[in-house]
HTML snippet that shows the backbone in 3Dmol.js (N, CA, C, O; Angstrom):
<script src="https://3Dmol.org/build/3Dmol-min.js"></script>
<div id="view" style="width:600px;height:400px;position:relative"></div>
<script>
const pdb = `
ATOM      1  N   MET A   1     -68.711  78.523  41.631  1.00  0.00           N
ATOM      2  CA  MET A   1     -69.947  77.715  41.689  1.00  0.00           C
ATOM      3  C   MET A   1     -69.995  77.072  40.379  1.00  0.00           C
ATOM      4  O   MET A   1     -70.380  75.909  40.502  1.00  0.00           O
ATOM      5  N   SER A   2     -69.753  77.391  39.199  1.00  0.00           N
ATOM      6  CA  SER A   2     -70.009  76.707  38.095  1.00  0.00           C
ATOM      7  C   SER A   2     -69.003  75.589  38.124  1.00  0.00           C
ATOM      8  O   SER A   2     -69.335  74.576  37.509  1.00  0.00           O
ATOM      9  N   PHE A   3     -67.808  75.587  38.737  1.00  0.00           N
ATOM     10  CA  PHE A   3     -66.955  74.530  38.913  1.00  0.00           C
ATOM     11  C   PHE A   3     -67.455  73.471  39.744  1.00  0.00           C
ATOM     12  O   PHE A   3     -67.169  72.306  39.468  1.00  0.00           O
ATOM     13  N   GLU A   4     -68.271  73.795  40.867  1.00  0.00           N
ATOM     14  CA  GLU A   4     -68.922  72.819  41.670  1.00  0.00           C
ATOM     15  C   GLU A   4     -69.954  71.912  40.787  1.00  0.00           C
ATOM     16  O   GLU A   4     -70.010  70.682  40.810  1.00  0.00           O
ATOM     17  N   VAL A   5     -70.787  72.825  39.973  1.00  0.00           N
ATOM     18  CA  VAL A   5     -71.868  72.123  39.162  1.00  0.00           C
ATOM     19  C   VAL A   5     -71.055  71.211  38.124  1.00  0.00           C
ATOM     20  O   VAL A   5     -71.406  70.041  37.966  1.00  0.00           O
ATOM     21  N   PHE A   6     -70.074  71.690  37.485  1.00  0.00           N
ATOM     22  CA  PHE A   6     -69.328  70.800  36.566  1.00  0.00           C
ATOM     23  C   PHE A   6     -68.838  69.592  37.272  1.00  0.00           C
ATOM     24  O   PHE A   6     -68.943  68.536  36.648  1.00  0.00           O
ATOM     25  N   ASN A   7     -68.346  69.557  38.405  1.00  0.00           N
ATOM     26  CA  ASN A   7     -67.729  68.415  39.164  1.00  0.00           C
ATOM     27  C   ASN A   7     -68.991  67.437  39.440  1.00  0.00           C
ATOM     28  O   ASN A   7     -68.924  66.227  39.221  1.00  0.00           O
ATOM     29  N   LYS A   8     -70.069  68.036  39.909  1.00  0.00           N
ATOM     30  CA  LYS A   8     -71.176  67.125  40.128  1.00  0.00           C
ATOM     31  C   LYS A   8     -71.739  66.382  38.927  1.00  0.00           C
ATOM     32  O   LYS A   8     -72.189  65.237  38.955  1.00  0.00           O
ATOM     33  N   LEU A   9     -71.650  67.236  37.794  1.00  0.00           N
ATOM     34  CA  LEU A   9     -72.248  66.773  36.572  1.00  0.00           C
ATOM     35  C   LEU A   9     -71.172  65.708  36.029  1.00  0.00           C
ATOM     36  O   LEU A   9     -71.573  64.683  35.477  1.00  0.00           O
ATOM     37  N   GLU A  10     -69.914  65.945  36.180  1.00  0.00           N
ATOM     38  CA  GLU A  10     -68.961  64.761  35.831  1.00  0.00           C
ATOM     39  C   GLU A  10     -69.125  63.694  36.703  1.00  0.00           C
ATOM     40  O   GLU A  10     -69.114  62.581  36.176  1.00  0.00           O
ATOM     41  N   SER A  11     -69.282  63.757  37.968  1.00  0.00           N
ATOM     42  CA  SER A  11     -69.423  62.606  38.917  1.00  0.00           C
ATOM     43  C   SER A  11     -70.683  61.828  38.419  1.00  0.00           C
ATOM     44  O   SER A  11     -70.615  60.606  38.286  1.00  0.00           O
ATOM     45  N   LYS A  12     -71.934  62.575  38.116  1.00  0.00           N
ATOM     46  CA  LYS A  12     -73.035  61.713  37.785  1.00  0.00           C
ATOM     47  C   LYS A  12     -72.889  61.124  36.288  1.00  0.00           C
ATOM     48  O   LYS A  12     -73.470  60.083  35.982  1.00  0.00           O
ATOM     49  N   VAL A  13     -72.188  61.746  35.486  1.00  0.00           N
ATOM     50  CA  VAL A  13     -71.887  61.068  34.153  1.00  0.00           C
ATOM     51  C   VAL A  13     -70.977  59.877  34.325  1.00  0.00           C
ATOM     52  O   VAL A  13     -71.112  58.911  33.574  1.00  0.00           O
ATOM     53  N   GLN A  14     -69.983  59.890  35.349  1.00  0.00           N
ATOM     54  CA  GLN A  14     -69.197  58.802  35.482  1.00  0.00           C
ATOM     55  C   GLN A  14     -69.968  57.686  36.087  1.00  0.00           C
ATOM     56  O   GLN A  14     -69.806  56.528  35.704  1.00  0.00           O
ATOM     57  N   GLN A  15     -70.853  58.033  37.083  1.00  0.00           N
ATOM     58  CA  GLN A  15     -71.722  57.021  37.755  1.00  0.00           C
ATOM     59  C   GLN A  15     -72.616  56.338  36.538  1.00  0.00           C
ATOM     60  O   GLN A  15     -72.691  55.112  36.462  1.00  0.00           O
ATOM     61  N   ALA A  16     -73.194  57.080  35.724  1.00  0.00           N
ATOM     62  CA  ALA A  16     -73.845  56.608  34.666  1.00  0.00           C
ATOM     63  C   ALA A  16     -73.190  55.657  33.841  1.00  0.00           C
ATOM     64  O   ALA A  16     -73.701  54.582  33.526  1.00  0.00           O
ATOM     65  N   ILE A  17     -71.995  56.064  33.467  1.00  0.00           N
ATOM     66  CA  ILE A  17     -71.100  55.232  32.651  1.00  0.00           C
ATOM     67  C   ILE A  17     -70.722  53.857  33.344  1.00  0.00           C
ATOM     68  O   ILE A  17     -70.741  52.779  32.751  1.00  0.00           O
ATOM     69  N   ASP A  18     -70.398  54.019  34.589  1.00  0.00           N
ATOM     70  CA  ASP A  18     -70.171  52.736  35.441  1.00  0.00           C
ATOM     71  C   ASP A  18     -71.463  51.880  35.508  1.00  0.00           C
ATOM     72  O   ASP A  18     -71.411  50.656  35.386  1.00  0.00           O
ATOM     73  N   THR A  19     -72.577  52.527  35.695  1.00  0.00           N
ATOM     74  CA  THR A  19     -73.866  51.602  35.676  1.00  0.00           C
ATOM     75  C   THR A  19     -74.102  50.890  34.423  1.00  0.00           C
ATOM     76  O   THR A  19     -74.415  49.700  34.388  1.00  0.00           O
ATOM     77  N   ILE A  20     -73.924  51.747  33.231  1.00  0.00           N
ATOM     78  CA  ILE A  20     -74.118  51.053  32.027  1.00  0.00           C
ATOM     79  C   ILE A  20     -73.126  50.043  31.709  1.00  0.00           C
ATOM     80  O   ILE A  20     -73.466  49.088  31.011  1.00  0.00           O
ATOM     81  N   THR A  21     -71.850  50.154  32.174  1.00  0.00           N
ATOM     82  CA  THR A  21     -70.975  49.180  31.938  1.00  0.00           C
ATOM     83  C   THR A  21     -71.198  47.960  32.644  1.00  0.00           C
ATOM     84  O   THR A  21     -70.982  46.884  32.087  1.00  0.00           O
ATOM     85  N   LEU A  22     -71.644  48.035  33.914  1.00  0.00           N
ATOM     86  CA  LEU A  22     -72.096  46.995  34.832  1.00  0.00           C
ATOM     87  C   LEU A  22     -73.311  46.171  34.107  1.00  0.00           C
ATOM     88  O   LEU A  22     -73.320  44.947  33.972  1.00  0.00           O
ATOM     89  N   LEU A  23     -74.248  46.994  33.702  1.00  0.00           N
ATOM     90  CA  LEU A  23     -75.510  46.409  33.082  1.00  0.00           C
ATOM     91  C   LEU A  23     -75.076  45.589  31.792  1.00  0.00           C
ATOM     92  O   LEU A  23     -75.570  44.485  31.566  1.00  0.00           O
ATOM     93  N   GLN A  24     -74.119  46.179  30.944  1.00  0.00           N
ATOM     94  CA  GLN A  24     -73.769  45.454  29.849  1.00  0.00           C
ATOM     95  C   GLN A  24     -73.031  44.213  30.043  1.00  0.00           C
ATOM     96  O   GLN A  24     -73.120  43.304  29.218  1.00  0.00           O
ATOM     97  N   MET A  25     -72.227  44.114  31.204  1.00  0.00           N
ATOM     98  CA  MET A  25     -71.553  42.868  31.534  1.00  0.00           C
ATOM     99  C   MET A  25     -72.607  41.903  31.994  1.00  0.00           C
ATOM    100  O   MET A  25     -72.502  40.709  31.716  1.00  0.00           O
ATOM    101  N   GLU A  26     -73.733  42.423  32.765  1.00  0.00           N
ATOM    102  CA  GLU A  26     -74.775  41.533  33.238  1.00  0.00           C
ATOM    103  C   GLU A  26     -75.516  40.890  32.072  1.00  0.00           C
ATOM    104  O   GLU A  26     -75.845  39.704  32.030  1.00  0.00           O
ATOM    105  N   ILE A  27     -75.737  41.780  31.156  1.00  0.00           N
ATOM    106  CA  ILE A  27     -76.523  41.337  29.943  1.00  0.00           C
ATOM    107  C   ILE A  27     -75.640  40.245  29.232  1.00  0.00           C
ATOM    108  O   ILE A  27     -76.190  39.212  28.848  1.00  0.00           O
ATOM    109  N   ASP A  28     -74.359  40.426  29.052  1.00  0.00           N
ATOM    110  CA  ASP A  28     -73.450  39.544  28.446  1.00  0.00           C
ATOM    111  C   ASP A  28     -73.553  38.060  29.129  1.00  0.00           C
ATOM    112  O   ASP A  28     -73.623  36.995  28.516  1.00  0.00           O
ATOM    113  N   LYS A  29     -73.546  38.233  30.437  1.00  0.00           N
ATOM    114  CA  LYS A  29     -73.542  36.923  31.280  1.00  0.00           C
ATOM    115  C   LYS A  29     -74.949  36.434  31.114  1.00  0.00           C
ATOM    116  O   LYS A  29     -75.027  35.206  31.082  1.00  0.00           O
ATOM    117  N   LEU A  30     -76.037  37.060  31.004  1.00  0.00           N
ATOM    118  CA  LEU A  30     -77.324  36.428  30.821  1.00  0.00           C
ATOM    119  C   LEU A  30     -77.505  35.818  29.517  1.00  0.00           C
ATOM    120  O   LEU A  30     -78.185  34.798  29.408  1.00  0.00           O
ATOM    121  N   LYS A  31     -76.874  36.439  28.391  1.00  0.00           N
ATOM    122  CA  LYS A  31     -76.942  35.997  27.070  1.00  0.00           C
ATOM    123  C   LYS A  31     -76.193  34.635  27.037  1.00  0.00           C
ATOM    124  O   LYS A  31     -76.659  33.689  26.403  1.00  0.00           O
ATOM    125  N   ASP A  32     -75.053  34.550  27.711  1.00  0.00           N
ATOM    126  CA  ASP A  32     -74.187  33.361  27.786  1.00  0.00           C
ATOM    127  C   ASP A  32     -75.058  32.184  28.479  1.00  0.00           C
ATOM    128  O   ASP A  32     -75.137  31.071  27.960  1.00  0.00           O
ATOM    129  N   LYS A  33     -75.652  32.493  29.594  1.00  0.00           N
ATOM    130  CA  LYS A  33     -76.497  31.494  30.353  1.00  0.00           C
ATOM    131  C   LYS A  33     -77.721  31.245  29.536  1.00  0.00           C
ATOM    132  O   LYS A  33     -78.261  30.151  29.699  1.00  0.00           O
ATOM    133  N   ASN A  34     -78.258  32.098  28.665  1.00  0.00           N
ATOM    134  CA  ASN A  34     -79.501  31.786  27.951  1.00  0.00           C
ATOM    135  C   ASN A  34     -79.035  30.858  26.812  1.00  0.00           C
ATOM    136  O   ASN A  34     -79.766  29.939  26.439  1.00  0.00           O
ATOM    137  N   SER A  35     -77.767  31.094  26.223  1.00  0.00           N
ATOM    138  CA  SER A  35     -77.302  30.150  25.195  1.00  0.00           C
ATOM    139  C   SER A  35     -77.174  28.732  25.796  1.00  0.00           C
ATOM    140  O   SER A  35     -77.672  27.752  25.242  1.00  0.00           O
ATOM    141  N   ILE A  36     -76.510  28.672  26.911  1.00  0.00           N
ATOM    142  CA  ILE A  36     -76.417  27.324  27.544  1.00  0.00           C
ATOM    143  C   ILE A  36     -77.658  26.686  27.811  1.00  0.00           C
ATOM    144  O   ILE A  36     -77.796  25.483  27.589  1.00  0.00           O
ATOM    145  N   LEU A  37     -78.692  27.483  28.328  1.00  0.00           N
ATOM    146  CA  LEU A  37     -79.922  26.894  28.604  1.00  0.00           C
ATOM    147  C   LEU A  37     -80.633  26.359  27.443  1.00  0.00           C
ATOM    148  O   LEU A  37     -81.290  25.320  27.502  1.00  0.00           O
ATOM    149  N   ILE A  38     -80.476  27.210  26.178  1.00  0.00           N
ATOM    150  CA  ILE A  38     -81.026  26.797  24.848  1.00  0.00           C
ATOM    151  C   ILE A  38     -80.508  25.422  24.421  1.00  0.00           C
ATOM    152  O   ILE A  38     -81.215  24.580  23.866  1.00  0.00           O
ATOM    153  N   GLN A  39     -79.199  25.262  24.729  1.00  0.00           N
ATOM    154  CA  GLN A  39     -78.498  24.091  24.245  1.00  0.00           C
ATOM    155  C   GLN A  39     -78.961  22.900  25.094  1.00  0.00           C
ATOM    156  O   GLN A  39     -79.225  21.826  24.553  1.00  0.00           O
ATOM    157  N   GLU A  40     -79.059  23.071  26.358  1.00  0.00           N
ATOM    158  CA  GLU A  40     -79.522  22.083  27.270  1.00  0.00           C
ATOM    159  C   GLU A  40     -80.967  21.749  26.896  1.00  0.00           C
ATOM    160  O   GLU A  40     -81.258  20.554  26.950  1.00  0.00           O
ATOM    161  N   ILE A  41     -81.942  22.632  26.517  1.00  0.00           N
ATOM    162  CA  ILE A  41     -83.219  22.304  26.157  1.00  0.00           C
ATOM    163  C   ILE A  41     -83.165  21.429  24.919  1.00  0.00           C
ATOM    164  O   ILE A  41     -83.822  20.389  24.891  1.00  0.00           O
ATOM    165  N   SER A  42     -82.358  21.832  23.823  1.00  0.00           N
ATOM    166  CA  SER A  42     -82.126  21.022  22.671  1.00  0.00           C
ATOM    167  C   SER A  42     -81.708  19.551  22.959  1.00  0.00           C
ATOM    168  O   SER A  42     -82.261  18.574  22.454  1.00  0.00           O
ATOM    169  N   ASN A  43     -80.666  19.512  23.830  1.00  0.00           N
ATOM    170  CA  ASN A  43     -80.380  18.086  24.262  1.00  0.00           C
ATOM    171  C   ASN A  43     -81.398  17.363  24.970  1.00  0.00           C
ATOM    172  O   ASN A  43     -81.539  16.165  24.725  1.00  0.00           O
ATOM    173  N   LEU A  44     -82.103  17.919  25.792  1.00  0.00           N
ATOM    174  CA  LEU A  44     -83.294  17.233  26.383  1.00  0.00           C
ATOM    175  C   LEU A  44     -84.390  16.917  25.331  1.00  0.00           C
ATOM    176  O   LEU A  44     -85.045  15.876  25.391  1.00  0.00           O
ATOM    177  N   LYS A  45     -84.547  17.757  24.463  1.00  0.00           N
ATOM    178  CA  LYS A  45     -85.654  17.310  23.438  1.00  0.00           C
ATOM    179  C   LYS A  45     -85.057  16.187  22.686  1.00  0.00           C
ATOM    180  O   LYS A  45     -85.805  15.236  22.457  1.00  0.00           O
ATOM    181  N   SER A  46     -83.909  16.135  22.289  1.00  0.00           N
ATOM    182  CA  SER A  46     -83.245  15.005  21.485  1.00  0.00           C
ATOM    183  C   SER A  46     -83.385  13.748  22.422  1.00  0.00           C
ATOM    184  O   SER A  46     -83.798  12.671  21.993  1.00  0.00           O
ATOM    185  N   GLY A  47     -83.067  13.927  23.543  1.00  0.00           N
ATOM    186  CA  GLY A  47     -83.247  12.657  24.346  1.00  0.00           C
ATOM    187  C   GLY A  47     -84.613  12.180  24.603  1.00  0.00           C
ATOM    188  O   GLY A  47     -84.855  10.979  24.732  1.00  0.00           O
ATOM    189  N   THR A  48     -85.494  13.081  24.678  1.00  0.00           N
ATOM    190  CA  THR A  48     -87.006  12.802  24.808  1.00  0.00           C
ATOM    191  C   THR A  48     -87.458  12.076  23.576  1.00  0.00           C
ATOM    192  O   THR A  48     -88.121  11.041  23.642  1.00  0.00           O
ATOM    193  N   GLU A  49     -87.058  12.684  22.356  1.00  0.00           N
ATOM    194  CA  GLU A  49     -87.526  12.150  21.114  1.00  0.00           C
ATOM    195  C   GLU A  49     -86.806  10.660  20.991  1.00  0.00           C
ATOM    196  O   GLU A  49     -87.475   9.751  20.498  1.00  0.00           O
ATOM    197  N   LEU A  50     -85.737  10.453  21.340  1.00  0.00           N
ATOM    198  CA  LEU A  50     -85.089   9.119  21.311  1.00  0.00           C
ATOM    199  C   LEU A  50     -85.813   8.211  22.217  1.00  0.00           C
ATOM    200  O   LEU A  50     -85.984   7.048  21.854  1.00  0.00           O
ATOM    201  N   LEU A  51     -86.281   8.635  23.418  1.00  0.00           N
ATOM    202  CA  LEU A  51     -86.953   7.725  24.415  1.00  0.00           C
ATOM    203  C   LEU A  51     -88.420   7.402  23.772  1.00  0.00           C
ATOM    204  O   LEU A  51     -88.951   6.297  23.882  1.00  0.00           O
ATOM    205  N   VAL A  52     -88.953   8.407  23.150  1.00  0.00           N
ATOM    206  CA  VAL A  52     -90.238   8.133  22.547  1.00  0.00           C
ATOM    207  C   VAL A  52     -90.172   7.134  21.539  1.00  0.00           C
ATOM    208  O   VAL A  52     -90.976   6.202  21.527  1.00  0.00           O
ATOM    209  N   ARG A  53     -89.213   7.270  20.637  1.00  0.00           N
ATOM    210  CA  ARG A  53     -89.008   6.370  19.453  1.00  0.00           C
ATOM    211  C   ARG A  53     -88.718   4.901  20.133  1.00  0.00           C
ATOM    212  O   ARG A  53     -89.292   3.895  19.715  1.00  0.00           O
ATOM    213  N   GLU A  54     -87.802   4.866  21.189  1.00  0.00           N
ATOM    214  CA  GLU A  54     -87.564   3.494  21.805  1.00  0.00           C
ATOM    215  C   GLU A  54     -88.830   2.946  22.412  1.00  0.00           C
ATOM    216  O   GLU A  54     -89.144   1.768  22.240  1.00  0.00           O
ATOM    217  N   ASN A  55     -89.560   3.780  23.119  1.00  0.00           N
ATOM    218  CA  ASN A  55     -90.801   3.293  23.708  1.00  0.00           C
ATOM    219  C   ASN A  55     -91.755   2.747  22.625  1.00  0.00           C
ATOM    220  O   ASN A  55     -92.409   1.737  22.884  1.00  0.00           O
ATOM    221  N   GLU A  56     -91.859   3.279  21.572  1.00  0.00           N
ATOM    222  CA  GLU A  56     -92.730   2.918  20.446  1.00  0.00           C
ATOM    223  C   GLU A  56     -92.261   1.564  19.886  1.00  0.00           C
ATOM    224  O   GLU A  56     -93.068   0.682  19.591  1.00  0.00           O
ATOM    225  N   GLN A  57     -90.949   1.428  19.751  1.00  0.00           N
ATOM    226  CA  GLN A  57     -90.308   0.143  19.220  1.00  0.00           C
ATOM    227  C   GLN A  57     -90.700  -0.930  20.260  1.00  0.00           C
ATOM    228  O   GLN A  57     -91.160  -2.002  19.865  1.00  0.00           O
ATOM    229  N   LEU A  58     -90.534  -0.678  21.577  1.00  0.00           N
ATOM    230  CA  LEU A  58     -90.819  -1.709  22.566  1.00  0.00           C
ATOM    231  C   LEU A  58     -92.231  -2.101  22.641  1.00  0.00           C
ATOM    232  O   LEU A  58     -92.595  -3.251  22.888  1.00  0.00           O
ATOM    233  N   LYS A  59     -92.991  -1.141  22.427  1.00  0.00           N
ATOM    234  CA  LYS A  59     -94.501  -1.497  22.359  1.00  0.00           C
ATOM    235  C   LYS A  59     -94.760  -2.345  21.196  1.00  0.00           C
ATOM    236  O   LYS A  59     -95.516  -3.307  21.332  1.00  0.00           O
ATOM    237  N   GLN A  60     -94.176  -2.075  19.984  1.00  0.00           N
ATOM    238  CA  GLN A  60     -94.403  -2.915  18.828  1.00  0.00           C
ATOM    239  C   GLN A  60     -93.827  -4.263  19.042  1.00  0.00           C
ATOM    240  O   GLN A  60     -94.397  -5.237  18.550  1.00  0.00           O
ATOM    241  N   GLU A  61     -92.667  -4.406  19.783  1.00  0.00           N
ATOM    242  CA  GLU A  61     -92.145  -5.779  20.081  1.00  0.00           C
ATOM    243  C   GLU A  61     -93.043  -6.516  21.009  1.00  0.00           C
ATOM    244  O   GLU A  61     -93.273  -7.719  20.889  1.00  0.00           O
ATOM    245  N   GLN A  62     -93.590  -5.685  22.026  1.00  0.00           N
ATOM    246  CA  GLN A  62     -94.500  -6.437  22.994  1.00  0.00           C
ATOM    247  C   GLN A  62     -95.708  -6.872  22.279  1.00  0.00           C
ATOM    248  O   GLN A  62     -96.175  -7.979  22.544  1.00  0.00           O
ATOM    249  N   LYS A  63     -96.268  -6.112  21.392  1.00  0.00           N
ATOM    250  CA  LYS A  63     -97.368  -6.508  20.516  1.00  0.00           C
ATOM    251  C   LYS A  63     -97.168  -7.755  19.659  1.00  0.00           C
ATOM    252  O   LYS A  63     -98.010  -8.642  19.519  1.00  0.00           O
ATOM    253  N   THR A  64     -95.870  -7.720  19.061  1.00  0.00           N
ATOM    254  CA  THR A  64     -95.610  -8.930  18.372  1.00  0.00           C
ATOM    255  C   THR A  64     -95.529 -10.101  19.181  1.00  0.00           C
ATOM    256  O   THR A  64     -96.068 -11.121  18.750  1.00  0.00           O
ATOM    257  N   TRP A  65     -94.922 -10.126  20.323  1.00  0.00           N
ATOM    258  CA  TRP A  65     -94.708 -11.302  21.223  1.00  0.00           C
ATOM    259  C   TRP A  65     -96.031 -11.765  21.652  1.00  0.00           C
ATOM    260  O   TRP A  65     -96.288 -12.963  21.768  1.00  0.00           O
ATOM    261  N   GLN A  66     -97.025 -10.660  21.933  1.00  0.00           N
ATOM    262  CA  GLN A  66     -98.299 -11.126  22.545  1.00  0.00           C
ATOM    263  C   GLN A  66     -99.067 -11.794  21.362  1.00  0.00           C
ATOM    264  O   GLN A  66     -99.734 -12.800  21.604  1.00  0.00           O
ATOM    265  N   ASP A  67     -99.012 -11.304  20.130  1.00  0.00           N
ATOM    266  CA  ASP A  67     -99.593 -11.962  18.923  1.00  0.00           C
ATOM    267  C   ASP A  67     -99.033 -13.356  18.902  1.00  0.00           C
ATOM    268  O   ASP A  67     -99.845 -14.275  19.007  1.00  0.00           O
ATOM    269  N   ARG A  68     -97.820 -13.627  18.787  1.00  0.00           N
ATOM    270  CA  ARG A  68     -97.138 -14.990  18.761  1.00  0.00           C
ATOM    271  C   ARG A  68     -97.684 -15.793  19.805  1.00  0.00           C
ATOM    272  O   ARG A  68     -98.116 -16.912  19.529  1.00  0.00           O
ATOM    273  N   LEU A  69     -97.718 -15.309  21.096  1.00  0.00           N
ATOM    274  CA  LEU A  69     -98.224 -16.064  22.222  1.00  0.00           C
ATOM    275  C   LEU A  69     -99.612 -16.519  22.089  1.00  0.00           C
ATOM    276  O   LEU A  69     -99.938 -17.664  22.402  1.00  0.00           O
ATOM    277  N   ARG A  70    -100.491 -15.594  21.602  1.00  0.00           N
ATOM    278  CA  ARG A  70    -101.819 -15.850  21.415  1.00  0.00           C
ATOM    279  C   ARG A  70    -102.045 -16.856  20.298  1.00  0.00           C
ATOM    280  O   ARG A  70    -103.050 -17.567  20.305  1.00  0.00           O
ATOM    281  N   GLY A  71    -101.099 -16.931  19.307  1.00  0.00           N
ATOM    282  CA  GLY A  71    -101.181 -17.906  18.260  1.00  0.00           C
ATOM    283  C   GLY A  71    -100.817 -19.182  18.785  1.00  0.00           C
ATOM    284  O   GLY A  71    -101.528 -20.151  18.518  1.00  0.00           O
ATOM    285  N   LEU A  72     -99.758 -19.312  19.529  1.00  0.00           N
ATOM    286  CA  LEU A  72     -99.428 -20.576  20.127  1.00  0.00           C
ATOM    287  C   LEU A  72    -100.400 -21.144  21.156  1.00  0.00           C
ATOM    288  O   LEU A  72    -100.567 -22.354  21.302  1.00  0.00           O
ATOM    289  N   LEU A  73    -101.008 -20.244  21.831  1.00  0.00           N
ATOM    290  CA  LEU A  73    -102.180 -20.737  22.799  1.00  0.00           C
ATOM    291  C   LEU A  73    -103.360 -21.289  22.032  1.00  0.00           C
ATOM    292  O   LEU A  73    -104.004 -22.257  22.435  1.00  0.00           O
ATOM    293  N   GLY A  74    -103.631 -20.610  20.866  1.00  0.00           N
ATOM    294  CA  GLY A  74    -104.671 -21.043  19.984  1.00  0.00           C
ATOM    295  C   GLY A  74    -104.352 -22.339  19.474  1.00  0.00           C
ATOM    296  O   GLY A  74    -105.263 -23.166  19.424  1.00  0.00           O
ATOM    297  N   LYS A  75    -103.198 -22.652  19.086  1.00  0.00           N
ATOM    298  CA  LYS A  75    -102.691 -23.973  18.468  1.00  0.00           C
ATOM    299  C   LYS A  75    -102.930 -25.034  19.643  1.00  0.00           C
ATOM    300  O   LYS A  75    -103.430 -26.143  19.451  1.00  0.00           O
ATOM    301  N   MET A  76    -102.526 -24.568  20.833  1.00  0.00           N
ATOM    302  CA  MET A  76    -102.466 -25.598  21.973  1.00  0.00           C
ATOM    303  C   MET A  76    -103.955 -25.901  22.195  1.00  0.00           C
ATOM    304  O   MET A  76    -104.273 -27.071  22.412  1.00  0.00           O
ATOM    305  N   GLU A  77    -104.843 -24.994  22.162  1.00  0.00           N
ATOM    306  CA  GLU A  77    -106.292 -25.324  22.354  1.00  0.00           C
ATOM    307  C   GLU A  77    -106.888 -26.288  21.318  1.00  0.00           C
ATOM    308  O   GLU A  77    -107.796 -27.071  21.596  1.00  0.00           O
ATOM    309  N   GLU A  78    -106.348 -26.187  20.164  1.00  0.00           N
ATOM    310  CA  GLU A  78    -106.750 -27.040  19.059  1.00  0.00           C
ATOM    311  C   GLU A  78    -106.447 -28.392  19.310  1.00  0.00           C
ATOM    312  O   GLU A  78    -107.214 -29.298  18.981  1.00  0.00           O
ATOM    313  N   VAL A  79    -105.239 -28.599  19.944  1.00  0.00           N
ATOM    314  CA  VAL A  79    -104.765 -29.975  20.079  1.00  0.00           C
ATOM    315  C   VAL A  79    -105.531 -30.698  21.235  1.00  0.00           C
ATOM    316  O   VAL A  79    -105.273 -31.870  21.508  1.00  0.00           O
TER     317      VAL A  79
END
`;
const viewer = $3Dmol.createViewer("view");
viewer.addModel(pdb, "pdb");
viewer.setStyle({}, {cartoon: {color: "spectrum"}});
viewer.zoomTo();
viewer.render();
</script>
């Protein structure tokens, strides 16, 4: 009878070890995926920051051209 109990206990311990091993593998995969996602977020942030700077530069250029155009139109009205 104690041999049966020992076999059952051994089986349950082995199942627990197998489950722990599988969960550790899953955790490792999730950590890798998380690292990849963090890198992608960083890349997207960099891209967004670049686009924001470019947008500001273009707005400034547009304002400069508008000011020049207004100046020219003002000169034309004077003539």
